[in-house]
C-alpha positions as CSV (number, residue, x, y, z in Angstrom):
1,M,212.8,-136.4,-97.0
2,G,209.2,-136.0,-99.2
3,R,207.2,-139.1,-100.8
4,K,208.3,-140.7,-103.7
5,V,206.5,-140.6,-107.2
6,R,206.7,-142.1,-110.5
7,K,207.3,-139.4,-113.2
8,T,207.5,-139.6,-117.1
9,L,210.2,-137.0,-118.1
10,N,212.1,-136.0,-121.7
11,I,215.5,-135.6,-120.3
12,D,218.7,-135.4,-122.7
13,A,219.9,-139.1,-122.2
14,A,223.7,-137.9,-123.0
15,K,223.5,-135.2,-120.2
16,L,222.1,-137.6,-117.9
17,K,224.8,-140.4,-118.1
18,R,227.5,-137.3,-117.9
19,V,225.7,-136.5,-114.1
20,Q,225.5,-140.3,-113.3
21,A,229.3,-141.0,-114.1
22,Y,230.3,-137.6,-112.6
23,L,228.2,-138.7,-109.4
24,G,229.4,-142.3,-109.5
25,V,225.7,-143.6,-108.9
26,D,224.1,-146.5,-110.3
27,T,220.9,-145.6,-111.2
28,E,219.5,-142.4,-113.4
29,T,217.1,-142.0,-110.4
30,E,219.6,-141.8,-108.0
31,A,221.5,-139.5,-110.5
32,I,218.1,-137.2,-110.4
33,D,217.9,-137.5,-106.9
34,R,221.2,-136.2,-106.4
35,A,221.1,-133.5,-108.6
36,L,217.7,-131.7,-107.2
37,D,219.5,-132.5,-103.7
38,A,222.4,-130.1,-105.0
39,F,219.9,-127.8,-106.4
40,D,217.8,-127.6,-103.3
41,Y,221.2,-126.9,-101.2
42,E,222.5,-124.1,-103.5
43,R,219.0,-122.7,-102.8
44,A,219.3,-123.0,-99.1
45,L,222.9,-121.5,-99.2
46,G,221.6,-118.5,-101.3
47,D,218.8,-117.9,-98.9
48,L,221.6,-118.3,-96.0
49,L,223.9,-115.9,-97.5
50,G,221.1,-113.1,-98.1
51,R,220.3,-113.1,-94.8
52,A,224.3,-113.2,-93.6
53,A,225.3,-110.3,-95.4
54,P,223.4,-107.7,-97.2
55,S,225.9,-107.9,-99.7
56,F,225.2,-111.2,-100.9
57,S,221.4,-110.6,-101.2
58,G,222.1,-110.1,-105.1
59,F,223.2,-113.7,-105.3
60,A,221.9,-115.2,-108.3
61,S,222.4,-118.9,-108.9
62,P,223.8,-120.0,-111.9
63,V,221.1,-122.9,-112.5
64,A,218.1,-121.0,-110.9
65,S,218.7,-117.5,-113.0
66,R,218.2,-119.2,-116.5
67,P,215.2,-117.5,-118.0
68,R,212.0,-119.8,-118.2
69,R,211.0,-121.3,-121.6
70,Q,207.4,-120.1,-123.0
71,R,205.0,-122.7,-123.5
72,K,203.8,-123.2,-126.8
73,S,200.1,-122.5,-127.1
74,P,197.8,-125.4,-128.3
């Protein structure tokens, strides 16, 4: 487990509450931490599938494959 750090994030409050309720956790921090754990697990699973069978090498995470938003120039 990595070192804990304090962050300030702009997060959709309704989405965070839905995730918190779905996971059945008491705090928003725990909801975010669990969601990040799930994403990390999905990444590891994709890596494993790609190594186990070449036909799975094209597996694309529905979470990770979202296009990046372009940052606005100042």
